[in-house]
N, C-alpha and C positions, 0 to 999 in steps of 0.2 A: 428227567428231573428238572423241576422249575427252580430257578435261582431267584429268590426274593431279595430285592435290594431296597433298603429303607433310605428315604431321602428326608433328613432332619431339616425342616424348614417351616418356620411359623407362618409365613405368608403364602406358602404352597406355590411359589412361583417357579421353582426349579423342576418340579416333577414333570411338567409339560415338556421341558427341554429333553429330559431323559426318555420320555415316552416316544418322542419324535425321533431321537437318535437311534433308538433300538426298535423301531416299528417293524423291522424285518427279522428280528431275533425273538422268536416265539418262546425261547427257553428262559427269557428274563421277564420278571414281573416287578414293577416299581410301585412302592407304597409310600405315600407321604405321611410323615410323623411330626407332630408338634412337640416341642421340648417338654411340655407339661405331661405328655403321654409316653415319654421315652422309657420309663420303667416297665410299663405294660408291653411296649413294643419289643424290648430286649428279651422277654420271655419266649418270644417266637423264634429267637436265634436266627436272624437273617443271614444270607450268604455274604452280604457286604453292606456297609453303612456309609452314606455320603452326607456330610454336614455342610450346609450352606451358611457359613458364619455370618454373612451379611443379613440373613433372613431369620436369625434367632434372637431372642431377647435375653439370653443368658450368656454368661462367660463361656466361651468355647472350650477353654481349658478344663473347666468343671464338667462340661458335657463329656469331653474325652476321658477324663478320670473316671466318671461314672461307668462308661462303657467298659473300660479296661479292668475295673474292679468287679465287674459282673462275671461270676465263675463260668457261665456258659458261653460268654462272648470274648474270652481272653484271646482267642485266635481268629475272631471275626475281623477282617480287614476294614480299615476306616480311611476315608478320603476327606480332607477338609478343603473346601473351595472358598476362597476369600479375596477381598480387594485390599486387605491389610498385608502389604507385601514386604514389610521390614524384615531384615534378616533375623533380628532378635525374636520377633514374633514367630517366624517360621520354625526356628530352632526350639523354642519353648513348646510348640505343638508336637514336634517330632520327638521331644523328650518323653512324651506321654505314650510312646510306642505306636504312634500313628504312622501308617504306611506311606501316605502321599499328601503333599500340600500343593494345591494347584491355584495359581494366581489368576485373578480376573484382570482383564477380560479373558474368557476361556476359549481356547482353541477346541472346537467341538470334536474334531477328529482325535486330538490328543486325549481328550476326556473319554471318548468312546473306547479307544484301545487300552487306556489305563484300566478301565473297568473290566474289559474283556480279559486282559492279561492277568490282573489280580485274581479274578475268579478262576482262571485256568491254573494258576499257581497253587491256590488254596485247594482246589480239587485234587491236584497231584499230590500235595502234601498230606491230605487226609486219606489217601489211598495207601494204607499201610501194607497191603498185600501185593507184592510184585508179581505173585503167581496169577491172581484173578483180576487185578486192577480194580477191585471193589473197595468202597469205603470201609473203614474199620470201626472200632468201638466208639471213638470220639463222635463220629458222625451218626452212628446208630443211636447213641444216647440222645444226641441233639434232635434227631428226627422224632424219636418217641416223645421227648419233652415238648416239642413243638405241637404235636397233635393233642397231647394232654392239655396244654395251655389254651388251645383253640376250642376245647370241649367239642370235638367232632368225633363221630364214630369211625373206627378203623379196625382192621384185623391184622394180627401179627403171626407170621408163619415162621416157625423154627425148624430148620432142616438139619438132619444128622445122618451120616452114612453108617449103615450097620455092618459089623464085621470088618471094619476098615483096617484095624490093626493087623488082623490075620492076613488080609490082602497084602499089606506092606511087607509082612514077614516072608511071604511066598514070592511076590513079584518084585519087591524092592521099592525104594522111595521115589524113584523117577517115574515108575508106572503109577505109583500112588498119587503123585502130583498131577498126572494126566487125568486120573479119575476126578480129582478135585476140580480141575479146570473144566472138565466135561460137565460136572454137576452144576457149576456156576453158569455155564452157557445154557444148559437146559432151563434153569430157573429164569435167567434173563430173557431168553427167547420167548417163553410163555408170558411173562409179565409185560414185556414190551408190546404184546399183541393187544393188551387191554388199555382202556383209557382211564384218566383220573390221576390223582396224585399218588404215585407209587415209589417205592424205594427198595433197593436190595443191598445188603451189606454182608461182609465176610467177617464173622466173629473171630475166626482163626481155625487152622487145621481143616477138619471136614465139617465144620459148623457154619451155617449161614442163617440169615434172617431176612425176611421181606415184610414190608408194611404196605398193605393194599386196602382199597375200599371194601366194606363188608359184602357188598352186593354180589361180587363174583369170587370171593375168597375160597369157598369150598370147591367151586368149579376149577379154579387154578390148581388146587392140590391134586385133583383127579387128572388133569392134563399133564402136569409136571411128572407125576408118578408113571403115567402111561408112556411118556416120551423117554423117561429114564430107563424103564424096564425094556423098552424096545431097542435101545442102543447100547446099554452097558455091557452086553455080551462080547463086544469087540475088544474088551480089555482082559478077556480070559482065553486060555488055550482051549482048543477043541476038546481035549480030554476032560478038563474041568467042567466045561459046559455040558458035556454028555452025561457025566455022573452027577452034576448038580451040586457039587461041593468042592472045597479045597482041603488039602491035608497039611497040617502044621505040626512040626515036632516041638513039644513043650520043653521046659527046662529039665525035666526028668528023662528026656529022650523018648517019650511016649508020643505016638502019632495021634493027633486029634483031628476031627472033621468039623469044618465050619461051613455054613451056607454061603452061597455067593453073595457078594456085596449088594445090598439093597438100600433104599432110601426111606427114612421115616420123617414125617412132618407133624409137628404139633401146632394146631391152629387155635389161637386165642382170639375170641371175639370181644373187642373192646367197645362196649356200648358207652354212651355218654354218661360220665359220672361213676363208672364202675371202678376205675383205678385212680388213686391219688398221686402215685409216683411210679417211676419206671421199675423200681425194685419189685413192686407187686406184680407187674406184668411179667418180669423175668421168672418169678417164683411159680406163677401159674404156667408159664411156658415150659419150664423144666418138668412139671408134673404131667402135662398133656403130651409132651414129647416122649416121656418115659412110657406112657400108655401106648403110644404108637409103636415104640420099639419092642413092646412085649408081644406084638403080633408077628407071625412069620412073614417074611418077604416085605416088599415095599408097601407101606400103609400110612394112613394119616388118622389122627384123632382130633376131635373138636371139643373145646371147652366153651360152653355157652352159658355158664352160670351168670345169673343176673346180679345187679348191685343189691347188697343187703339193705 
């Protein structure tokens, strides 16, 4: 995952410094932003914002307030770099919930590790799932909004385990957690084989989401399902595997039969201009995932409807 870091600097002198500092860190991308363009830039929800106070023609406190008032950037870390070193000025900036104030002249190593460590901390905090280590709903929504604002084509894959509740009833929650971890690893292993701007998130429970380029989205579905089916058998007893189902006693004491756990994927193709917000994507995703779950065994369904 690429970490986009915005450098707010009207004379664009700072970005060269950052590009040189991080020349060996391919996961970071630095983008120069002028203060007049900050409203547009905030829509892309960067990983981190650095403000060069000496290089902007606006009051830095107003710029900080604008960032913090933006709903999608309330947790985006901000660093202010400035030659104004008075204690009162530093405190006024920190009062705006700014994470770091770095005085000039800047120690480049200090700046380098401040950026690295802030990004690491944010990544950790956004990972609400201790089980899979994947980003949760805050980051999922941010990633979808980012792609909509860029007006770029992308596909969204919605994953859901079939008959998972029945599996938990028979094998217990610890084994259920193992299947969830296994599913996350299958998704990640396949997506990491591809190039481009990709993202995998854990909505919660047995639900996952991935954002990938359109060009190989359907191929990914096929590979993920093949790998899942080839390995999921290790989570069942030989007896259940042989008969092809599990037995669960319902609340009335009646034994019911359920198919072995499988994986369904709903694929939403997001052509440019098709969706105006992430709620629309989620609604279509729920519909197409339901279509996939109506088929027996692991399967995927594709929604290719065009913009009206």
